SERO-741109 format. One record per residue (C-alpha): residue number from 0; residue in three letters; x, y, z. Coordinates in steps of 0.2 Angstrom, whole numbers, plus 2048, in hexadecimal, padded with zeros to 3 digits. Example, Ala and Ser with C-alpha at 12.3 -4.5 7.8 and 13.67 -1.06 7.14 Angstrom:
BEGIN
+-----+-----+-----+-----+-----+
|   n | res |   X |   Y |   Z |
+-----+-----+-----+-----+-----+
|   0 | Ala | 83E | 7EA | 827 |
|   1 | Ser | 844 | 7FB | 824 |
+-----+-----+-----+-----+-----+
REM end
This chain:
BEGIN
+-----+-----+-----+-----+-----+
|   n | res |   X |   Y |   Z |
+-----+-----+-----+-----+-----+
|   0 | Met | DDD | 28E | 0C9 |
|   1 | Ala | DDD | 285 | 0D8 |
|   2 | Lys | DE2 | 295 | 0E3 |
|   3 | Asn | DD2 | 29F | 0DA |
|   4 | Thr | DC8 | 291 | 0E0 |
|   5 | Lys | DCF | 292 | 0F2 |
|   6 | Lys | DCC | 2A5 | 0F4 |
|   7 | Lys | DB8 | 2A0 | 0EC |
|   8 | Gly | DB5 | 296 | 0FA |
|   9 | Ser | DBB | 2A0 | 107 |
|  10 | Phe | DB1 | 2AF | 103 |
|  11 | Ile | DA2 | 2A4 | 102 |
|  12 | Ile | DA4 | 29F | 114 |
|  13 | Glu | DA9 | 2B0 | 119 |
|  14 | Ala | D97 | 2B7 | 111 |
|  15 | Ile | D8D | 2A7 | 118 |
|  16 | Val | D96 | 2AD | 12A |
|  17 | Ile | D90 | 2C0 | 126 |
|  18 | Leu | D7F | 2BB | 122 |
|  19 | Ile | D7D | 2AF | 132 |
|  20 | Leu | D85 | 2BF | 13D |
|  21 | Leu | D77 | 2CA | 134 |
|  22 | Gly | D6A | 2BE | 137 |
|  23 | Ile | D6D | 2BD | 149 |
|  24 | Ile | D6F | 2D1 | 14C |
|  25 | Gln | D5E | 2D3 | 142 |
|  26 | Glu | D57 | 2C6 | 14E |
|  27 | Tyr | D5E | 2CE | 15F |
|  28 | Phe | D5F | 2DF | 159 |
|  29 | Thr | D56 | 2E8 | 168 |
|  30 | Val | D60 | 2DF | 175 |
|  31 | Ile | D6F | 2E2 | 16E |
|  32 | Ile | D6B | 2F6 | 16C |
|  33 | Ile | D67 | 2F5 | 17F |
|  34 | Val | D76 | 2ED | 184 |
|  35 | Val | D80 | 2FA | 17B |
|  36 | Ala | D77 | 308 | 183 |
|  37 | Val | D79 | 301 | 193 |
|  38 | Phe | D8C | 301 | 191 |
|  39 | Leu | D8B | 314 | 18A |
|  40 | Ile | D83 | 31B | 199 |
|  41 | Leu | D90 | 311 | 1A6 |
|  42 | Ala | D9F | 318 | 19A |
|  43 | Leu | D97 | 32A | 19B |
|  44 | Leu | D95 | 329 | 1AF |
|  45 | Tyr | DA7 | 322 | 1B0 |
|  46 | Ala | DAD | 331 | 1A6 |
|  47 | Tyr | DA3 | 33D | 1AF |
|  48 | Ser | DA9 | 337 | 1C2 |
|  49 | Ser | DBB | 336 | 1BB |
|  50 | His | DBA | 347 | 1B6 |
|  51 | Lys | DB1 | 34F | 1C8 |
|  52 | Lys | DBF | 347 | 1D1 |
|  53 | Pro | DCD | 352 | 1DA |
|  54 | His | DDD | 352 | 1CF |
|  55 | Asn | DE6 | 351 | 1E1 |
|  56 | Ser | DE3 | 341 | 1E7 |
|  57 | Asn | DEB | 344 | 1F8 |
|  58 | Ile | DDC | 34F | 1FE |
|  59 | Val | DD1 | 344 | 20D |
|  60 | Gln | DBE | 34A | 20B |
|  61 | Pro | DB7 | 34D | 21E |
|  62 | Pro | DAC | 33F | 224 |
|  63 | Tyr | D99 | 345 | 222 |
|  64 | Ser | D97 | 344 | 235 |
|  65 | Gln | DA5 | 353 | 237 |
|  66 | Val | D9C | 35E | 22C |
|  67 | Ser | D8B | 35C | 234 |
|  68 | Ser | D92 | 35F | 245 |
|  69 | Arg | D9B | 370 | 240 |
|  70 | Ser | D8B | 375 | 236 |
|  71 | Leu | D81 | 372 | 247 |
|  72 | Glu | D8D | 37C | 251 |
|  73 | Lys | D8E | 38A | 246 |
|  74 | Glu | D7B | 38B | 247 |
|  75 | Gln | D7B | 38A | 25A |
|  76 | Ile | D86 | 399 | 25B |
|  77 | Gln | D7F | 3A2 | 24E |
|  78 | Arg | D6E | 3A0 | 257 |
|  79 | Arg | D76 | 3A5 | 268 |
|  80 | Val | D7F | 3B5 | 260 |
|  81 | Glu | D6D | 3B9 | 259 |
|  82 | Ile | D65 | 3B9 | 26B |
|  83 | Leu | D74 | 3C3 | 272 |
|  84 | Thr | D72 | 3D0 | 265 |
|  85 | Asp | D60 | 3D2 | 267 |
|  86 | Ser | D61 | 3D1 | 27A |
|  87 | Ile | D6E | 3DD | 27B |
|  88 | Asn | D64 | 3EA | 26F |
|  89 | Leu | D54 | 3E9 | 27A |
|  90 | Val | D5E | 3EB | 28B |
|  91 | Asn | D64 | 3F9 | 283 |
|  92 | Asp | D53 | 401 | 27C |
|  93 | Ser | D45 | 3F9 | 282 |
|  94 | Lys | D38 | 403 | 28B |
|  95 | Asn | D31 | 3F2 | 294 |
|  96 | Leu | D3A | 3EF | 2A4 |
|  97 | Asp | D34 | 3DD | 2A5 |
|  98 | Ile | D3C | 3DB | 294 |
|  99 | Val | D4D | 3E4 | 29A |
| 100 | Leu | D4E | 3D8 | 2A8 |
| 101 | Arg | D49 | 3C9 | 29F |
| 102 | Arg | D55 | 3CD | 290 |
| 103 | Tyr | D62 | 3D2 | 29C |
| 104 | Asn | D63 | 3C0 | 2A3 |
| 105 | Met | D63 | 3B8 | 291 |
| 106 | Ala | D71 | 3C2 | 28B |
| 107 | Ile | D7B | 3BD | 29A |
| 108 | Asp | D76 | 3AB | 296 |
| 109 | Ser | D7B | 3AD | 284 |
| 110 | Leu | D8C | 3B3 | 288 |
| 111 | Asn | D8F | 3A5 | 296 |
| 112 | Lys | D8E | 39A | 288 |
| 113 | Leu | D97 | 3A1 | 27B |
| 114 | Ser | DA5 | 3A3 | 286 |
| 115 | Ala | DA9 | 391 | 284 |
| 116 | Tyr | DAE | 394 | 272 |
| 117 | Thr | DC0 | 39E | 26F |
| 118 | Glu | DC4 | 3AA | 263 |
| 119 | Glu | DCD | 39F | 259 |
| 120 | Glu | DBC | 393 | 257 |
| 121 | Phe | DB1 | 3A2 | 254 |
| 122 | Asn | DBB | 3A8 | 245 |
| 123 | Ser | DBD | 396 | 23E |
| 124 | Leu | DAB | 395 | 23E |
| 125 | Gly | DA9 | 3A5 | 235 |
| 126 | Phe | DA5 | 3B2 | 244 |
| 127 | Lys | DAF | 3C2 | 247 |
| 128 | Leu | DAE | 3C9 | 259 |
| 129 | Lys | DB0 | 3DA | 25D |
| 130 | Glu | DB6 | 3D7 | 26F |
| 131 | Pro | DB9 | 3C7 | 278 |
| 132 | Ile | DA9 | 3C1 | 280 |
| 133 | Gln | DAF | 3C0 | 290 |
| 134 | Ser | DB2 | 3D3 | 290 |
| 135 | Thr | D9F | 3D5 | 289 |
| 136 | Leu | D9A | 3C9 | 298 |
| 137 | His | DA3 | 3D3 | 2A5 |
| 138 | Arg | DA0 | 3E4 | 29E |
| 139 | Leu | D8B | 3E0 | 29D |
| 140 | Glu | D8D | 3D9 | 2B1 |
| 141 | Asp | D96 | 3E8 | 2B6 |
| 142 | Asn | D8A | 3F4 | 2B1 |
| 143 | Lys | D7A | 3EB | 2B5 |
| 144 | Ile | D73 | 3F9 | 2C1 |
| 145 | Glu | D76 | 407 | 2B4 |
| 146 | Ile | D6E | 3FC | 2A6 |
| 147 | Ile | D60 | 3F8 | 2B2 |
| 148 | Asn | D5D | 40B | 2B7 |
| 149 | Gln | D5C | 411 | 2A6 |
| 150 | Ala | D4F | 405 | 2A2 |
| 151 | Ile | D45 | 40A | 2B1 |
| 152 | Thr | D47 | 41B | 2AA |
| 153 | Arg | D42 | 418 | 299 |
| 154 | Asn | D33 | 40E | 2A0 |
| 155 | Leu | D2E | 41D | 2AC |
| 156 | Glu | D2E | 429 | 29E |
| 157 | Asn | D24 | 41D | 291 |
| 158 | Glu | D18 | 41A | 2A0 |
| 159 | Ile | D16 | 42E | 2A2 |
| 160 | Ala | D15 | 433 | 28E |
| 161 | Ser | D09 | 424 | 28A |
| 162 | Val | CFB | 42F | 293 |
| 163 | Ser | CF5 | 441 | 294 |
| 164 | Lys | CEC | 445 | 2A4 |
| 165 | Asn | CF8 | 447 | 2B5 |
| 166 | Glu | CED | 43D | 2BE |
| 167 | Thr | CF0 | 42E | 2B3 |
| 168 | Lys | D02 | 431 | 2B1 |
| 169 | Leu | D03 | 431 | 2C5 |
| 170 | Lys | CF8 | 420 | 2C5 |
| 171 | Arg | D05 | 418 | 2B8 |
| 172 | Ile | D15 | 41D | 2C2 |
| 173 | Thr | D0D | 417 | 2D3 |
| 174 | Ser | D08 | 406 | 2C9 |
| 175 | Leu | D1A | 404 | 2C2 |
| 176 | Leu | D21 | 407 | 2D5 |
| 177 | Ser | D16 | 3FA | 2DC |
| 178 | Arg | D1B | 3ED | 2CE |
| 179 | Tyr | D2E | 3EF | 2D0 |
| 180 | Glu | D32 | 3F6 | 2E1 |
| 181 | Asn | D33 | 3E4 | 2EA |
| 182 | Asn | D3A | 3DB | 2DA |
| 183 | Glu | D47 | 3D1 | 2E1 |
| 184 | Leu | D4D | 3D0 | 2CF |
| 185 | Ile | D52 | 3E0 | 2CE |
| 186 | Pro | D60 | 3E5 | 2D7 |
| 187 | Val | D5E | 3EF | 2E9 |
| 188 | Glu | D67 | 400 | 2E1 |
| 189 | Ser | D5B | 3FF | 2D3 |
| 190 | Arg | D4C | 3FD | 2DC |
| 191 | Asn | D51 | 40C | 2E8 |
| 192 | Phe | D54 | 415 | 2D8 |
| 193 | Leu | D43 | 411 | 2D2 |
| 194 | Val | D3B | 417 | 2E2 |
| 195 | Glu | D45 | 428 | 2E1 |
| 196 | Gln | D41 | 429 | 2CE |
| 197 | Cys | D2C | 425 | 2D1 |
| 198 | Lys | D2E | 433 | 2DF |
| 199 | Ile | D37 | 440 | 2D3 |
| 200 | Tyr | D2B | 43E | 2C4 |
| 201 | Ala | D1A | 43D | 2D0 |
| 202 | Ser | D1F | 44D | 2D6 |
| 203 | Lys | D1E | 456 | 2C5 |
| 204 | Tyr | D0C | 450 | 2C2 |
| 205 | Leu | D05 | 453 | 2D4 |
| 206 | Pro | CF8 | 461 | 2D7 |
| 207 | Gln | D01 | 470 | 2DA |
| 208 | Thr | CFC | 476 | 2EB |
| 209 | Tyr | D00 | 489 | 2F1 |
| 210 | Thr | CFD | 48C | 305 |
| 211 | Glu | CFC | 49C | 30F |
| 212 | Ile | CFD | 49C | 320 |
| 213 | Asn | CF5 | 4AB | 32A |
| 214 | Ser | CFD | 4AC | 33A |
| 215 | Ile | CF0 | 4B9 | 340 |
| 216 | Asp | CE0 | 4B1 | 33E |
| 217 | His | CE8 | 49F | 33F |
| 218 | Thr | CE2 | 499 | 32E |
| 219 | Val | CEA | 48E | 321 |
| 220 | Gln | CE3 | 492 | 311 |
| 221 | Thr | CE7 | 485 | 303 |
| 222 | Leu | CE5 | 487 | 2EF |
| 223 | Thr | CE6 | 475 | 2E6 |
| 224 | Val | CE8 | 477 | 2D3 |
| 225 | Phe | CE3 | 467 | 2C9 |
| 226 | Asp | CE6 | 461 | 2B7 |
| 227 | Lys | CDD | 46E | 2AB |
| 228 | Gly | CD9 | 47C | 2B4 |
| 229 | Lys | CD0 | 473 | 2C3 |
| 230 | Tyr | CD3 | 478 | 2D5 |
| 231 | Thr | CCE | 475 | 2E8 |
| 232 | Tyr | CD0 | 485 | 2F4 |
| 233 | Asn | CCF | 481 | 306 |
| 234 | Ile | CD2 | 48A | 317 |
| 235 | Arg | CD2 | 482 | 328 |
| 236 | Asn | CDB | 486 | 339 |
| 237 | Asp | CEE | 485 | 33A |
| 238 | Asp | CF9 | 47A | 346 |
| 239 | Phe | CF6 | 487 | 354 |
| 240 | Ile | CE4 | 486 | 356 |
| 241 | Ser | CE3 | 473 | 352 |
| 242 | Lys | CF1 | 46F | 35F |
| 243 | Phe | CE7 | 47B | 36B |
| 244 | Tyr | CD7 | 471 | 36A |
| 245 | Glu | CDF | 460 | 36B |
| 246 | Leu | CE7 | 465 | 37B |
| 247 | Ser | CD5 | 46B | 381 |
| 248 | Ser | CCE | 459 | 37C |
| 249 | Leu | CDC | 450 | 385 |
| 250 | Ile | CD9 | 45B | 395 |
| 251 | Asp | CC6 | 457 | 393 |
| 252 | Ser | CC8 | 444 | 390 |
| 253 | Ser | CD7 | 43E | 39B |
| 254 | Lys | CD1 | 435 | 3AB |
| 255 | Asp | CE4 | 436 | 3B1 |
| 256 | Val | CE8 | 446 | 3BB |
| 257 | Asn | CFB | 446 | 3B5 |
| 258 | Ala | CF2 | 445 | 3A2 |
| 259 | Lys | CE8 | 453 | 3A5 |
| 260 | Leu | CF5 | 45E | 3AC |
| 261 | Asp | D00 | 45B | 3A1 |
| 262 | Ala | CF5 | 45F | 392 |
| 263 | Cys | CF1 | 470 | 39D |
| 264 | Glu | D04 | 473 | 39C |
| 265 | Lys | D07 | 471 | 38B |
| 266 | Ser | CF9 | 47D | 387 |
| 267 | Tyr | CFD | 48C | 392 |
| 268 | Pro | D0B | 493 | 387 |
| 269 | Leu | CFE | 492 | 378 |
| 270 | Leu | CF1 | 49A | 384 |
| 271 | Lys | CF5 | 4AC | 381 |
| 272 | Glu | CF4 | 4AD | 36E |
| 273 | Phe | CE5 | 4A2 | 36E |
| 274 | Cys | CDB | 4B0 | 379 |
| 275 | Arg | CE1 | 4BC | 36E |
| 276 | Phe | CDA | 4B3 | 35E |
| 277 | Cys | CCB | 4B0 | 367 |
| 278 | Leu | CC8 | 4C2 | 36D |
| 279 | Glu | CCC | 4CA | 35B |
| 280 | Asn | CC3 | 4BC | 352 |
| 281 | Asp | CB4 | 4B7 | 35C |
| 282 | Gly | CAB | 4C8 | 35F |
| 283 | Gly | CB5 | 4CC | 36D |
| 284 | Glu | CB1 | 4BD | 378 |
| 285 | Leu | CBB | 4AF | 37F |
| 286 | Pro | CB5 | 49B | 37E |
| 287 | Pro | CAA | 499 | 38E |
| 288 | Leu | CB5 | 48A | 390 |
| 289 | Ile | CC8 | 489 | 391 |
| 290 | Asn | CCC | 478 | 397 |
| 291 | Cys | CDF | 47E | 39C |
| 292 | Arg | CDA | 48E | 3A5 |
| 293 | Asp | CCB | 484 | 3AE |
| 294 | Val | CD3 | 472 | 3B1 |
| 295 | Gly | CE4 | 478 | 3B4 |
| 296 | Pro | CE3 | 482 | 3C2 |
| 297 | Glu | CD5 | 477 | 3CC |
| 298 | Met | CDF | 466 | 3CB |
| 299 | Tyr | CEE | 46E | 3D2 |
| 300 | Met | CE1 | 475 | 3DF |
| 301 | Arg | CDC | 465 | 3E2 |
| 302 | Leu | CEE | 45E | 3E3 |
| 303 | Gly | CF1 | 46B | 3F1 |
| 304 | Arg | D00 | 470 | 3E6 |
| 305 | Trp | CFE | 484 | 3E9 |
| 306 | Asp | D0D | 48B | 3E1 |
| 307 | Asp | D08 | 483 | 3D0 |
| 308 | Val | CF6 | 489 | 3D3 |
| 309 | Glu | CFE | 49C | 3D5 |
| 310 | Arg | D08 | 49A | 3C6 |
| 311 | Val | CFB | 494 | 3BC |
| 312 | Ile | CEF | 4A1 | 3BF |
| 313 | Gln | CFC | 4AE | 3BB |
| 314 | Ile | CFE | 4A6 | 3A9 |
| 315 | Cys | CEC | 4A6 | 3A6 |
| 316 | Ser | CEA | 4B9 | 3AE |
| 317 | Asp | CF9 | 4BD | 3A2 |
| 318 | Ala | CF1 | 4B5 | 393 |
| 319 | Asn | CE2 | 4BF | 396 |
| 320 | Ala | CD8 | 4AF | 399 |
| 321 | Tyr | CCC | 4B5 | 3A7 |
| 322 | Tyr | CC7 | 4C4 | 39A |
| 323 | Pro | CBE | 4CE | 39E |
| 324 | Asp | CC7 | 4D3 | 3AD |
| 325 | Asn | CC3 | 4C6 | 3BA |
| 326 | Asp | CD3 | 4C2 | 3C1 |
| 327 | Asn | CCF | 4C9 | 3D2 |
| 328 | Glu | CC1 | 4BC | 3D4 |
| 329 | Ile | CCD | 4AE | 3CF |
| 330 | Trp | CDA | 4B1 | 3DC |
| 331 | Ser | CCC | 4B4 | 3E9 |
| 332 | Tyr | CC6 | 4A5 | 3E5 |
| 333 | Tyr | CD7 | 49C | 3E7 |
| 334 | Tyr | CDD | 4A4 | 3F7 |
| 335 | Asp | CCB | 49F | 3FF |
| 336 | Tyr | CCD | 48D | 3F9 |
| 337 | Lys | CDF | 48B | 3FF |
| 338 | Arg | CDC | 492 | 410 |
| 339 | Ile | CCC | 487 | 412 |
| 340 | Ala | CD7 | 476 | 40A |
| 341 | Asn | CE4 | 47A | 418 |
| 342 | Leu | CDA | 47B | 425 |
| 343 | Ala | CD0 | 46B | 421 |
| 344 | Val | CE1 | 462 | 41D |
| 345 | Ser | CE9 | 467 | 42F |
| 346 | Tyr | CD8 | 462 | 438 |
| 347 | Ile | CD9 | 450 | 42E |
| 348 | Lys | CEC | 44F | 432 |
| 349 | Asp | CE8 | 451 | 444 |
| 350 | Asn | CD7 | 448 | 444 |
| 351 | Pro | CD9 | 439 | 439 |
| 352 | Gly | CC9 | 42E | 436 |
| 353 | Cys | CBD | 43E | 438 |
| 354 | Leu | CAF | 43F | 431 |
| 355 | Gln | CAB | 447 | 420 |
| 356 | Asn | C99 | 44F | 427 |
| 357 | Lys | CA0 | 456 | 436 |
| 358 | Met | CAE | 45F | 42F |
| 359 | Tyr | CA3 | 46E | 42B |
| 360 | Asp | CA0 | 472 | 43E |
| 361 | Ala | CB1 | 46D | 441 |
| 362 | Leu | CB9 | 47A | 437 |
| 363 | His | CA9 | 488 | 43B |
| 364 | Val | CA8 | 48B | 428 |
| 365 | Thr | C98 | 494 | 421 |
| 366 | Gly | C93 | 49B | 410 |
| 367 | Asp | C9E | 49B | 403 |
| 368 | Glu | CAC | 493 | 40E |
| 369 | Arg | C9F | 485 | 412 |
| 370 | Glu | C9F | 483 | 3FF |
| 371 | Ile | CB2 | 483 | 3FC |
| 372 | Leu | CB3 | 477 | 40A |
| 373 | Lys | CA6 | 46B | 401 |
| 374 | His | CAF | 46C | 3F1 |
| 375 | Phe | CC1 | 467 | 3F8 |
| 376 | Leu | CB8 | 458 | 403 |
| 377 | Arg | CB0 | 452 | 3F4 |
| 378 | Cys | CBF | 454 | 3E6 |
| 379 | Ser | CD0 | 457 | 3F0 |
| 380 | Leu | CDE | 44B | 3EC |
| 381 | Gln | CE7 | 44F | 3FD |
| 382 | Ile | CDA | 443 | 406 |
| 383 | Lys | CD4 | 431 | 405 |
| 384 | Lys | CC4 | 42C | 40C |
| 385 | Glu | CBE | 41C | 413 |
| 386 | Lys | CA9 | 418 | 413 |
| 387 | Ser | CA1 | 41A | 423 |
| 388 | Gly | C8F | 418 | 424 |
| 389 | Lys | C87 | 426 | 41A |
| 390 | Thr | C97 | 42F | 41C |
| 391 | Asn | CAB | 42E | 41A |
| 392 | Lys | CBA | 42D | 425 |
| 393 | Leu | CC7 | 439 | 420 |
| 394 | Tyr | CD9 | 436 | 420 |
| 395 | Leu | CE8 | 43F | 416 |
| 396 | Ala | CED | 437 | 406 |
+-----+-----+-----+-----+-----+
REM end
């Protein structure tokens, strides 16, 4: 009986405790739910992190800074490789010489920077080289002249192909030459190559000229054919006629005696052909004045060089320069002049300081001889004059 009473009292106590707990739970139900939820979330996060950890706890993860540094290094190498590849492609293919010169230098610069890395370092970063960087660098440097020469040819051909008229092609070639022939960025060998190639290409587009020289009438006939059937036709005297008249002009204009005689002597080998040409093409007549024929003998007579006078008169006679057949008059005048000149020189030598106006009576000359003496005293280079009143005193030069 006592035992049953104890059990009943214990049950009542437990019931009271439960009712109290239920009352507390009911009062703080929301708070309890939140606390439980927090513990559940923490438990889940712990379980997830435990699941992601490597099974091998001995592996050490690299520091973040190290991973970042290698990533940056790889990006730099990647960029330099891209610049190098692009530059080499342009160096080999571009039709613009400026681009080739600039990209060649960029390729060399990229190779120098990349040469700081070993092949193992390239491999570790994921780059596979076809050949060592130094080999590529040496090959590019050793073939610089050939590379630039090829670029010059491409640029020239592109300039020519971009226009249709030959005249414009020539202008493009000339412009290209003027831009680069003194460019110090281009090796001397390549600049010489440029000049030679421009000459070769230009010769293809110059007007085509056809020339015929007629040695009988001494003319040069020139036919020049331009673009699209246009042409010009020109006839001019050949070098023979031009040379003869050039010498004739020198004889006439020179103030110095020796210069006049030099031009005369150079004319004499041409005189016979000149006379033939004039007689056959100018109505059978010679020009009224032929300077080497007229001036040469005169100058030699003034100097008293009688052998030269005779030689020159004979040259002119053989060349038919005295046509129509008046050689005898020339020879006759020469002999009279020589005789009077020698008399005058002899008298002056014996009578230095004699008066010029007294020479006519002293030598007893009249008529034509008086005119010859007058010419001699006025023009001879064998004597010198000293003013004396209205006349001159005469001495030998």
